[in-house]
C-alpha positions, 0 to 999 in steps of 0.5 A: 605320066603324059598321055599321047596327045601331050606328047604329039603337041610337044612334038608339033611345038618343037618341029614348028620351031626347029625344022628346017633349021641348022643347030647352032648349038647342042648340049646333051647332058646325059653321060652316054651321049655327052660327047655327041655334037649334032651342032651344024646339022639340020633339024628335019623334023620332030614327030611323036610315036605313042609317048616317044619323041623323035628329032630327026637331025642330020643322019641321026635321030635324037630320041627322048621320052618324057615319063613322069616329069620330063618336059620340053620347053622352048625359049628365045636365045638368051632367055632365062630358063623356067626351071633350074640348070641341074634339071636340063638333059638336052639343049638344042639351039638355032639362030631363033630358038633354044629347045630345052629338055628337062628331067627327060627319062630317056635320052638316046642318039642313034642313026637314023637307020636304026631309029625303027628299033627304039619304037619297034615294040609298040602297037599301033599309034592312036595319033599316027597316020598308019593307025590301025585299029584291028591290030590294036584289037588283035594285040589286046585280045592276045591277053584275054585274062588281063584287066582292060585298065592294065591292057589299054596302058600296055603300049605294045597293045596301042601306043598312046594312052596313059592313066587319065584315058584308061580310067575315063574310057572304062567309065564311058564304056561302063566297065570296071578297071578289073574287068578282064579283056576277054569280056570287053567289046574291044572294037567299041573300046578301041574306037572310042580311045581314038576318037577321045584322043583325037578330039583333045589332040590340038588343045591343052585342056584335055576333057572327056565330059565335053566341059572345058571348065576346070574341075568338070573336065573328067568323069573319074580320073583323080576324083577319088571320094567325090560324087559321080557325075552321072549318079552321085555314087563316091568315086572309088580309088584302087591300084592294079598291078603284080608289082610295085613298079607295075602298080596302075592308079585306077578310079571308077564309080561302083554303080555306073561300072560293072 
């Protein structure tokens, strides 16, 4: 699943291409909104909120969520798409650009006045202008028995972290993903989460190690069975969650994390 920094960059790219332009075409290929046509309306801005994308068009908001497989791509009018047409969920066209949403997990169009209802459940946005670390700590602390990795991934606590950041944060803070929230220094963890995602916000090559070379960018995520970069112990892989749908992939070093 894309992390908040991916979604932030996607919003910025779409905003740079579309903002201030009127749509010359609109094709929403989702049954509930297939009859909605935003052609002729001006794209005011495209913003991210956690992992949600909000395109403010005329008096409406086009909301999309990428989840595991979704993406937005920009093409020039008439340019061949890089993915098959059956994966397309939304096409927004201006005189200069086509913005194509592929395999979007969620697509909704609502009046701007109701936009807040789409994201009201989210906790403080790590990349938002209104980022509130104290509120993020308060929300996390309300689940004292939850495993810290699960709590960090709960978007109602703080918005923008995915599996990569949750696992890397646990390693950098020296704590097992299963450590209960009540036993975690939440202020330090939230502060590090903000600094990490902010440092990676403007670059496509995410790194938590400080090394941008391929294969060297992460400490533990996706490295099951490989040696820890600090101590050489083999990285272990587990899954956390109460149900199959809630299972989270976790990676940790049994020596560096307790």
